Structures are given as C-alpha cells and as structure tokens.
C-alpha positions as CSV (number, residue, x, y, z in Angstrom):
1,X,27.4,94.2,-131.0
2,X,26.5,90.7,-132.2
3,X,25.9,89.4,-128.7
4,X,22.8,91.5,-128.3
5,X,19.7,90.6,-130.3
6,X,16.3,92.3,-130.6
7,X,12.8,91.0,-131.4
8,X,9.4,92.4,-131.7
9,X,6.8,91.3,-129.2
10,X,3.4,92.6,-130.1
11,X,3.7,96.4,-130.5
12,X,7.0,96.7,-128.6
13,X,10.6,95.5,-128.9
14,X,12.8,93.5,-126.6
15,X,16.6,92.9,-126.2
16,X,18.1,89.5,-125.5
17,X,21.7,88.4,-124.7
18,X,23.3,85.4,-123.1
19,X,24.8,85.9,-119.6
20,X,26.9,82.8,-119.2
21,X,25.6,79.5,-117.9
22,X,23.7,78.6,-114.8
23,X,24.9,76.1,-112.2
24,X,23.0,73.3,-114.0
25,X,24.9,74.1,-117.2
26,X,21.9,75.7,-119.0
27,X,22.4,79.0,-120.8
28,X,21.3,82.1,-118.8
29,X,19.4,84.5,-121.0
30,X,18.7,88.1,-120.1
31,X,15.6,89.6,-121.8
32,X,13.8,92.9,-121.3
33,X,11.0,94.3,-123.4
34,X,8.7,97.3,-123.6
35,X,10.8,99.5,-125.9
36,X,8.9,101.5,-128.6
37,X,11.5,100.9,-131.4
38,X,14.0,98.3,-132.4
39,X,16.8,100.9,-132.1
40,X,15.8,101.8,-128.6
41,X,15.8,98.1,-127.6
42,X,19.2,97.5,-129.1
43,X,20.8,100.5,-127.4
44,X,19.4,99.5,-124.0
45,X,20.6,95.9,-124.7
46,X,24.2,97.1,-125.5
47,X,24.3,99.1,-122.2
48,X,22.9,96.2,-120.2
49,X,25.4,93.8,-121.8
50,X,28.3,96.0,-121.0
51,X,27.1,96.3,-117.5
52,X,26.9,92.5,-117.2
53,X,30.4,92.2,-118.6
54,X,31.7,94.7,-115.9
55,X,30.1,93.0,-112.9
56,X,26.6,94.5,-113.0
57,X,27.7,97.6,-111.1
58,X,26.5,100.2,-113.6
59,X,29.7,100.6,-115.5
60,X,29.1,100.5,-119.3
61,X,32.3,102.1,-120.6
62,X,35.5,100.2,-121.4
63,X,37.6,103.1,-120.1
64,X,36.4,104.4,-116.8
65,X,38.0,106.6,-114.1
66,X,38.8,105.1,-110.7
67,X,36.4,107.7,-109.2
68,X,33.5,106.4,-111.3
69,X,34.4,102.7,-110.9
70,X,34.9,102.8,-107.1
71,X,31.8,104.9,-106.6
72,X,29.7,102.2,-108.4
73,X,31.6,99.4,-106.7
74,X,31.0,100.9,-103.2
75,X,27.3,101.6,-103.9
76,X,26.4,98.4,-105.6
77,X,28.7,95.7,-104.1
78,X,30.2,96.8,-100.8
79,X,27.2,98.5,-99.1
80,X,25.2,95.3,-99.0
81,X,28.0,93.3,-97.4
82,X,29.4,95.5,-94.6
83,X,28.2,97.2,-91.5
84,X,27.3,100.9,-91.5
85,X,30.5,101.8,-89.5
86,X,32.7,99.9,-91.9
87,X,31.0,101.6,-94.9
88,X,31.6,105.0,-93.3
89,X,35.3,104.2,-92.9
90,X,35.5,103.1,-96.6
91,X,33.8,106.2,-97.8
92,X,36.1,108.4,-95.7
93,X,39.2,106.7,-97.0
94,X,37.9,106.9,-100.6
95,X,37.0,110.6,-100.3
96,X,40.1,111.8,-98.4
97,X,43.0,109.5,-99.5
98,X,42.1,108.0,-102.8
99,X,40.0,110.5,-104.8
100,X,42.4,113.5,-104.4
101,X,45.4,111.6,-105.8
102,X,43.9,108.9,-108.1
103,X,40.3,109.7,-108.8
104,X,40.7,111.0,-112.3
105,X,43.1,108.3,-113.4
106,X,41.6,105.7,-115.8
107,X,41.4,102.2,-114.2
108,X,43.2,100.8,-117.2
109,X,46.1,103.3,-116.8
110,X,46.9,102.5,-113.2
111,X,50.3,100.9,-112.7
112,X,52.3,99.6,-109.8
113,X,54.5,102.7,-110.1
114,X,51.5,105.0,-109.7
115,X,50.2,103.1,-106.7
116,X,53.7,103.1,-105.1
117,X,54.1,106.8,-105.5
118,X,50.6,107.4,-104.1
119,X,51.3,105.2,-101.0
120,X,54.5,107.1,-100.3
121,X,52.6,110.4,-100.5
122,X,50.1,109.1,-98.0
123,X,53.0,108.0,-95.7
124,X,54.3,111.6,-95.7
125,X,50.9,112.8,-94.3
126,X,51.7,111.0,-91.0
127,X,48.9,108.3,-91.3
128,X,49.5,105.3,-89.0
129,X,50.3,101.9,-90.5
130,X,46.9,100.4,-89.6
131,X,45.2,103.2,-91.5
132,X,47.5,102.8,-94.5
133,X,46.8,99.1,-94.4
134,X,43.0,99.7,-94.4
135,X,43.3,102.1,-97.4
136,X,45.6,99.7,-99.2
137,X,43.1,96.8,-98.6
138,X,40.2,99.0,-99.9
139,X,41.7,99.9,-103.2
140,X,43.2,96.3,-103.5
141,X,39.7,94.8,-103.1
142,X,38.2,97.3,-105.6
143,X,40.7,96.5,-108.3
144,X,40.4,92.8,-107.7
145,X,36.7,93.3,-108.7
146,X,37.9,95.3,-111.7
147,X,39.9,92.2,-112.7
148,X,36.9,89.9,-112.1
149,X,34.0,89.9,-112.6
150,X,34.2,93.4,-114.1
151,X,36.9,92.4,-116.5
152,X,38.2,96.0,-117.0
153,X,41.8,95.1,-116.4
154,X,43.8,91.9,-116.6
155,X,45.8,92.2,-113.4
156,X,45.7,94.2,-110.1
157,X,48.4,96.9,-109.9
158,X,48.0,97.1,-106.1
159,X,49.0,93.4,-105.7
160,X,52.6,94.3,-106.3
161,X,52.8,97.2,-103.7
162,X,53.0,96.8,-99.9
163,X,52.4,99.3,-97.1
164,X,55.8,101.0,-96.3
165,X,57.5,99.3,-93.4
166,X,58.6,102.6,-91.9
167,X,54.9,103.7,-91.4
168,X,54.3,104.8,-87.8
169,X,52.6,102.0,-85.9
170,X,50.9,103.8,-83.0
171,X,48.6,106.8,-83.1
172,X,46.5,106.2,-79.9
173,X,48.6,106.3,-76.8
174,X,47.3,103.8,-74.2
175,X,48.0,104.8,-70.7
176,X,47.7,102.8,-67.5
177,X,45.2,104.5,-65.2
178,X,46.3,104.2,-61.6
179,X,43.8,103.7,-58.8
180,X,44.6,107.2,-57.5
181,X,43.9,108.7,-60.9
182,X,40.6,106.8,-61.2
183,X,39.5,108.0,-57.7
184,X,40.3,111.6,-58.7
185,X,38.1,111.1,-61.8
186,X,35.2,109.9,-59.7
187,X,35.6,112.8,-57.4
188,X,35.3,115.2,-60.4
189,X,32.4,113.3,-61.9
190,X,30.6,111.8,-58.8
191,X,27.3,109.8,-58.7
192,X,24.6,111.8,-60.4
193,X,27.0,113.1,-63.1
194,X,26.1,111.6,-66.5
195,X,29.7,110.4,-66.7
196,X,29.9,108.5,-63.4
197,X,28.3,105.2,-64.6
198,X,30.1,105.1,-68.0
199,X,33.5,105.6,-66.2
200,X,32.7,102.8,-63.7
201,X,31.7,100.5,-66.6
202,X,34.8,101.2,-68.6
203,X,37.1,100.7,-65.6
204,X,35.5,97.7,-64.1
205,X,34.7,95.7,-67.3
206,X,37.1,96.8,-70.1
207,X,34.1,97.3,-72.4
208,X,34.5,99.5,-75.5
209,X,33.0,103.0,-75.2
210,X,30.4,102.3,-77.9
211,X,29.3,99.1,-76.0
212,X,29.0,101.1,-72.7
213,X,26.8,103.7,-74.4
214,X,24.7,101.0,-76.1
215,X,24.1,99.1,-72.9
216,X,20.4,98.7,-71.9
217,X,18.9,97.6,-68.6
218,X,17.6,94.4,-70.1
219,X,21.3,93.4,-70.7
220,X,22.1,93.4,-67.0
221,X,21.3,90.3,-65.0
222,X,21.6,91.4,-61.3
223,X,21.0,87.8,-60.1
224,X,23.7,86.2,-62.2
225,X,25.9,89.2,-61.7
226,X,26.7,89.6,-65.4
227,X,26.2,91.9,-68.4
228,X,25.4,90.6,-71.8
229,X,26.9,92.6,-74.7
230,X,24.9,92.6,-77.9
231,X,24.8,96.1,-79.3
232,X,26.7,99.4,-79.5
233,X,26.1,103.1,-80.2
234,X,27.8,104.4,-83.4
235,X,27.7,107.7,-85.2
236,X,27.3,107.8,-88.9
237,X,28.3,111.1,-90.5
238,X,25.3,113.2,-91.6
239,X,22.9,110.4,-90.6
240,X,23.0,110.4,-86.8
241,X,23.4,107.9,-84.1
242,X,22.6,104.2,-84.5
243,X,22.3,101.1,-82.3
244,X,24.1,98.4,-84.2
245,X,25.4,94.9,-83.7
246,X,28.9,94.6,-82.2
247,X,32.3,94.9,-84.0
248,X,32.8,91.2,-84.5
249,X,31.2,87.8,-83.7
250,X,33.6,87.4,-80.8
251,X,32.4,90.8,-79.4
252,X,29.0,89.2,-78.6
253,X,29.7,88.0,-75.1
254,X,28.8,88.3,-71.4
255,X,31.0,89.9,-68.7
256,X,30.8,89.0,-65.0
257,X,30.8,92.1,-62.8
258,X,31.8,92.8,-59.2
259,X,29.4,93.6,-56.4
260,X,30.4,97.3,-56.1
261,X,29.6,97.9,-59.8
262,X,26.3,96.1,-59.4
263,X,25.4,98.1,-56.4
264,X,26.1,101.4,-58.2
265,X,24.1,100.2,-61.2
266,X,21.1,99.5,-58.9
267,X,21.5,102.9,-57.3
268,X,21.5,104.5,-60.8
269,X,18.5,102.6,-62.0
270,X,16.5,104.0,-59.0
271,X,17.9,107.5,-59.7
272,X,16.9,107.3,-63.4
273,X,13.3,106.6,-62.3
274,X,13.4,109.6,-60.0
275,X,14.8,111.7,-62.8
276,X,12.0,110.7,-65.1
277,X,9.5,111.8,-62.4
278,X,11.3,115.1,-61.9
279,X,11.4,116.1,-65.6
280,X,7.9,114.9,-66.2
281,X,6.7,115.4,-69.8
282,X,10.0,116.9,-70.9
283,X,11.9,113.6,-70.1
284,X,13.3,112.1,-73.3
285,X,12.7,108.5,-74.4
286,X,15.0,106.7,-76.8
287,X,13.7,104.6,-79.7
288,X,15.5,102.3,-82.1
289,X,14.1,102.3,-85.7
290,X,14.2,99.2,-87.9
291,X,17.6,100.2,-89.5
292,X,19.1,100.9,-86.0
293,X,18.7,104.7,-86.2
294,X,18.2,106.3,-82.8
295,X,15.2,108.6,-82.4
296,X,14.7,110.8,-79.3
297,X,11.3,112.0,-78.4
298,X,9.9,113.9,-75.4
299,X,7.6,111.8,-73.1
300,X,4.7,114.1,-73.8
301,X,4.8,113.7,-77.6
302,X,3.5,110.7,-79.6
303,X,6.0,107.8,-79.9
304,X,7.7,107.6,-83.2
305,X,8.1,104.4,-85.2
306,X,10.5,102.0,-83.6
307,X,11.1,100.1,-80.4
308,X,11.6,101.9,-77.1
309,X,15.0,101.2,-75.6
310,X,15.9,101.8,-71.9
311,X,19.6,102.7,-72.1
312,X,21.7,102.6,-68.9
313,X,24.0,105.6,-69.8
314,X,21.8,108.7,-70.3
315,X,21.7,112.2,-69.1
316,X,19.4,113.3,-66.2
317,X,16.7,114.2,-68.7
318,X,17.0,110.9,-70.6
319,X,19.0,112.1,-73.6
320,X,21.8,109.8,-74.9
321,X,25.4,110.6,-74.0
322,X,27.1,111.6,-77.2
323,X,30.3,109.7,-77.7
324,X,32.3,112.6,-79.1
325,X,31.5,114.7,-76.1
326,X,32.5,112.0,-73.7
327,X,35.7,111.5,-75.6
328,X,36.4,115.2,-75.3
329,X,36.0,114.9,-71.5
330,X,38.5,112.1,-71.4
331,X,40.9,113.9,-73.6
332,X,40.8,116.9,-71.2
333,X,42.0,114.5,-68.5
334,X,44.8,113.2,-70.7
335,X,43.0,109.9,-71.4
336,X,41.0,108.0,-74.0
337,X,38.6,105.1,-73.9
338,X,41.3,102.7,-74.9
339,X,43.2,103.6,-71.7
340,X,40.5,101.9,-69.7
341,X,40.6,98.7,-71.7
342,X,44.4,98.8,-71.6
343,X,44.3,99.2,-67.8
344,X,41.7,96.6,-67.2
345,X,43.6,94.0,-69.3
346,X,46.9,94.8,-67.7
347,X,45.6,94.6,-64.2
348,X,44.1,91.2,-64.9
349,X,47.3,89.8,-66.5
350,X,49.5,91.2,-63.7
351,X,47.4,89.4,-61.2
352,X,47.5,86.0,-62.9
353,X,44.4,86.0,-65.0
354,X,44.6,83.5,-67.9
355,X,45.1,85.3,-71.3
356,X,42.2,83.3,-72.7
357,X,39.9,84.6,-70.0
358,X,41.0,88.1,-70.5
359,X,40.5,87.8,-74.3
360,X,37.0,86.5,-73.8
361,X,36.2,89.4,-71.4
362,X,37.4,92.0,-73.9
363,X,35.7,90.4,-76.9
364,X,38.9,89.4,-78.7
365,X,38.9,86.4,-81.1
366,X,42.2,85.1,-79.8
367,X,44.7,85.7,-77.0
368,X,47.4,87.1,-79.3
369,X,45.3,90.2,-80.0
370,X,44.9,90.8,-76.2
371,X,48.6,90.4,-75.5
372,X,49.7,92.5,-78.3
373,X,47.3,95.4,-77.8
374,X,46.6,95.7,-74.1
375,X,49.2,93.9,-71.9
376,X,52.0,96.2,-70.8
377,X,55.6,95.6,-69.8
378,X,55.1,96.9,-66.3
379,X,57.6,96.9,-63.4
380,X,55.4,94.3,-61.7
381,X,55.6,91.9,-64.6
382,X,59.3,92.4,-64.8
383,X,59.7,91.6,-61.1
384,X,57.5,88.5,-61.3
385,X,59.5,87.3,-64.3
386,X,62.7,87.8,-62.5
387,X,61.3,85.9,-59.4
388,X,60.4,83.0,-61.6
389,X,63.9,82.9,-63.1
390,X,65.5,83.1,-59.6
391,X,63.3,80.3,-58.3
392,X,64.3,78.2,-61.3
393,X,68.1,78.8,-60.6
394,X,67.7,77.8,-56.9
395,X,66.1,74.5,-57.8
396,X,69.0,73.4,-59.9
C-alpha cells in the first residue's frame, strides 16, 4: 500500500501516512514508532491506515459484516455521545431486532430490498410504530456512518425504506384515574407505606416515575412551594441503578405544588428521621458515585466512594424503591405510571390551564407533544366545546 511509508529511527522502525488536511490546510500526518522490524511497522501502518479510512472505529477490512461494523460503531462512536439509558435501548434493539436477521450480512451486500423485507418481518412481531421508528433510525444512522466517514459503501440502503404505515401506534394504554380510584389506591397504600408518597407525587405533579424516584430532599423548597427536577433513577441492565440527568433539556424544570402535598412531604420527612432511629445501624444510606451509579450501604459500615444522597422515596429502612417493583404494583391495579401523567394533564386542560403551562409542568419542549400524548377527548371537553358553539350561535 503506497500510502504507508516506513522509516528507521534509531534501533526501531516507524510507519507514516497522510490523514487528509487540517483546518488550516496543512497536511495531517500520522506516525507511530517503536516497531522492531520494518515489516512489523508496515503491517501496523496498513492496519492503522485502513482504520483511518473507515472512520477510526477499528474496522480494517473492506468487507465487514453488519454485526462487526455496528459493534465497532456503537462502542467507539455512539457511546461517547448518548446517555446511558439511550445506549441501553440501542444495544437492546441491536441485539434483539437487528442481529438475528441482518448480523451476518456484509455491509456492502445490504440492499433496500433486504432492509424492506426485514422491516416487514419486524412488523409481524407486533412492535409498535415508535419502536420500529427507533430501530429504523438506529440502523439508518449506522449506515450513514458507513457511507462517511467509514467509506465502506457509496449510499445508504435504509434511506429508501420507511417504517410501514400500518404499524400499530399505541402499546401503552393511558387511562384516566378518577378521584374515587385514587382515593382507593391511598386506602390500600396509606401513609407509612413506601408507595404512598410516590403515588401522591405522580398524581399531584405529573412527574415521570424515574423523576419521582430520583427526587431528593434538597430539591424541595417548602417556602417557595416548589420542586426542582434535575435527576432521575434509571436501571441499566447488568449494571444496576443510576442517578442520571433528565430525559431532555426541557425536562429540567421546577413544579409548583399544592399545600396538601407539601404537608404530606413534611410529615414523611419527619417519619424518615424516625425510621432511621428505629433501624439504627441497619438503616441504609444511598450514595451516588462519579458515574451516577447508586451504591447502598448500611449506616454501620464505612461509607463508599461517592456522594451521599437523601432521596425522598425510600423504604422504611432507607433502601431505594425499585422502579420495576413499583411498576408491578401499578399493573396489578390496572394502571401504569403514564396513567398519572395522562390524568394530571387532562385535568389541567379540562379546567382551563393553558397548554403552554401544562407542557412546562410536564417537561415537554412544546405544547403539541402535550396535546397529542396526554389530553383526552373527554365528555367534559365535548360539552364545553358544544357550549362555546351554542354561545357563538346565540350572538349572531
């Protein structure tokens, strides 16, 4: 390969090749030395040059399987640019929907017809349209990288294929929780139950479940009557629970809260202190490590590395409330966490709250998201709409 040169430097050899031009127009030269022989330097230089041509993601072969290419792309390009939760979703889609069908196909052999057939097979598995769109976007972005800078293919075969229009749109059923239903829930999980405060927060604020479980006492301003949202609890498969930043920039917000909720939070704060005294040395403290990983340590044991965090929603002995377990509790009642956001938004809209205010409270970037996802065509809205129409007729 003429692009790679070698030269002797003292008792060892180096490889050299040009890697394009810098911003100022000067040639960029890659050089690495320390090889015992000229041949060893040349072989290493060829591998490094091929890696450079293919986007510096560890691919040194002109013909590579989608499995090898996407593994390298995810590990070297995507990981550094997305959140842990997003990376977990990418890895799940890659492992479960892409690898079984396309993993052994060479990137250069992928065609629109192959992609189209694969998408239709996925459709038959019952995946929702949003999930199919996420999978489509993942492989689209990967093969965009294969076009440039990896230069493995000249065009992206996914660009010609769309998500089937007949894909089911809704997987999560969002129900309106009536005041009677909510009262029954609180009777079943009263004050002192580890689920009482999370239920109140979900119903009274419209917060996401991860935001509720990640709420710390320092986030609550009892004087200003508001909660500042800045973190959430997430679970990363095989790695454990993490305290991470929120879903989007617009998710960072504050929520004004009512007097009843504030009173119950004060009562729970006092109860938490009593619980810690009751459990003594077996009470569990929560620590956040530098990468966000949650460590739990009994009070009697030396504190691990990390910052101690005083979470609002914990069990009597201080342990965190596991999201999957709480979700299972809701499911047993025919509900899910989205039901609370849906109910909260619908109640506000029904009673005249401005869509912009509701969007800000829920952490949405625009009112369209709020109206599409969480407002509901209720009888009350229909009656109010009819009343407005009747009033308009009478004035003419």
